N, C-alpha and C positions, 0 to 999 in steps of 0.2 A: 117188737113184742114187749120189751121192758118199758118203753115209753107209754104204750097203751095200758099196761098193767098199773103203772104209777098214776096215770091220769084217771083211770076208773076208780082207783082206791081213794084219791083225793075227793072225787065226786061223791063217794059214799061215806065219807068220814063222819058225817053227822047222823048216821044211822043209829037208832036207839040202842041196838045191841053193841055197837062200837062204843057209845057213850058209857054204858054200864060197865063194860070191861075196862075202859079207860080209868074211870074214877076208882074202881076197886083196885086195879093193878097198881096205879100210881100211888095210892095211899099206902098200900102194903110195901111197895118197893122203896118209897122215900122213908117210911118209918124204919125199915130194915137198914137202909143205908145210914140214916141218922144214928141208929143204935151202934152200928159198927164204928162210926166216927167218934161217938161218945166214948166207946171202949178204948179206941186208939188214944184219945186225949187222956183218959184215966191212967192208962198204962205206959204212956210216953215218958221216958226218963226225964225227971225234973231237975236232976243235980249234975247235968253235964257241965264240965268245966274244960275250957280250952287253954287256960293259963294266961290268957290276955283278955282284958275286959272288952276290947273292941271286937273280939271274935264271938262274944256271947250271943249275938243275934243269930248265929248259925243254928242254935238249938231251935228257936222258933221258926226259922226259915226251913229247917229240916222237917219239922212237923207239918208245916203248910205244904211243902213239896210232896211229902208222902200222902197227906190227906187229899190234895188236889189230884195227883196222878192216880191214887187208889180209887177215888170216887169215879174218875173218868173211866178207869178200867173195869171196876166192879159193877157199875150201874147197868150195863147191858146184860150181864149175867143175872143180876138180881131181878130186874124188871121182866126179862124174858122168862125166867123161871116162874115168877108169879103169874104172868099172863099166859104161860103155857097151859095152865089149867083151864083157860077159857078159849083156847085155839079153835076148838070145835064150833063154838058159837059164832066166831068171826068168819070162819071158812063157810059155814052154813049160810050166813047172811049174804056173803058174796055169791055163792052158788044159786041161792034162791032168786037173786036179782039178775044175774048174767048167764047162769048155766042151769036153768030149771030142769032140763032133761038129763043132766049128768050130776045129780046130787050124790054126795058121798054116802054110801049105804052101809059100809063096813063099820060095825060098832067098835069104837076104841075104848078099851077097858080103862078104869081108873088107874090100874097098876101101870099100864103102858104110858099114860099121861105123866104119872109121877116119875117113873123111871126115865122117860125121855127128857123131862124138865130138869131133873137132877143131873143127868148125864151132861146136858148142855151147860148147866151152871158149873159143874166140875171142870169140863174141858175149857170153857172160856176163862175161868179164873186161873187154871193151871198154865195154859198157853200164854196168857197175858202176863202172869207173874214171871214166867221164863223170859218174856220179852221186855220186862220192866227196865232192865239196865240199858238195852238198846233204845227204848223209848226216851229215857232221860238223856242219854248221850246225843240222840238226834234232835233234842230240843234246841241245840246250837246250830242246826241246819235249817234251811228254808223248806218247811213242809215235810221234813223227813219223818217226824213222829206221826203225823197224820197219815202219810202214805203207808207206813208200816202197820199202823192201826187198822187201816182199811183192808190191807192185804191179808193180815193175820185173821181178822174177824170176818172178812168176806168169805174165806174158806169155811170157817166154823159155822157162821150164821146161815150161809147159803145151804149148807148140807143139812143142818138140823131143822131149819124152818121148812125146807122142802120135805123132809121126812115127816114132820108133824102134820103137814097138809096131805101128802100123798098116802099116808097110812090109813086115811079114811076111805081110800079107794082100792087098795091092794095090800097083800101081806108084806111082812118086813123084807123077805127075800126079793120079791118083785120090786119093792121100793129101792133097795140098794142097787139092783141091776139097772133100773130106770135112771137112777141118779148118776151112776157112772157113765151111762150112755150120753147124757146131756150135761156133763160136769162143767163144761165151759160156760154155758148159758146160766146154769144155776149159780156158778161163782159170780157172774156179773150181777145177778139178783142179790146175792149175799153181800157183794161190795156196796150196792146201793143201800142196803139196810145198814151196813157198817157206817156209811157216810151219814145217814140219818142219826145214828147213835153218837156221832162225833159233833153234831151241831147242838149247842146248848138250847134247852127248852123244847126244841123239836125232838130230841132224843126221848122225851117222855112219851111221845106218840109212836116212837119207832117200832115197838113190838106189835102194835095193832096194824100199822101200815105195812110192816114186814110180812105179817101173816096174810093180810088181804092181798098184797102184791104177789106173794108166792103162790097163792091160790090161783090167781090169773095166769101166772107163769106155768103152773102145773097143767092147767086145762089147755093152754096153747100148745104145750109140748105133747100132751096126750092126744090132741086132735090133729097133730102134724102140721100146725100152722106156724111153728117156730121158724 
């Protein structure tokens, strides 16, 4: 199921709707991330002294470490939040192509979209900030940071992406019940999305691929073909 969903998503990646969402979302997400890094640079303490000249490089190294890890952690939240406003268009494009007789007919209000996107951004930032120290400590292991990143974000991204897609077909209570029923398969889909976010350059496409892939996963689960 996951393989088929990913394969169909790659085949449809050049769809005009996908392109328009990509360029809009990436521009806003990168601009936002750039602004955050600029503010970090402005407010980073410039007069740190370690008492030894040969330790002064720790100041710059500290900034680079925080900026790198922070960008790595925050980009999924920022880009997903921005592209969350265009989820309906991506899901509709997938359904028109592959599920024309099962189009999402439930109208998702603008308030639901905003609240859902902001909730995801808040959760991803909060959970990843909590995990920031383990992330840094695991840098000294082989693949530890990557595995923790995939596990933590797989749970969050799987849940939220699935809900963003499923809400077009059922109310919130039904979505939660459906998600709990297939939590294992949804986690696998979320882990795949987290892996995409962990790959440089590919992570720019991750919100679009994630939405399209989760649309396929939803329809497979709903039709009992999982």
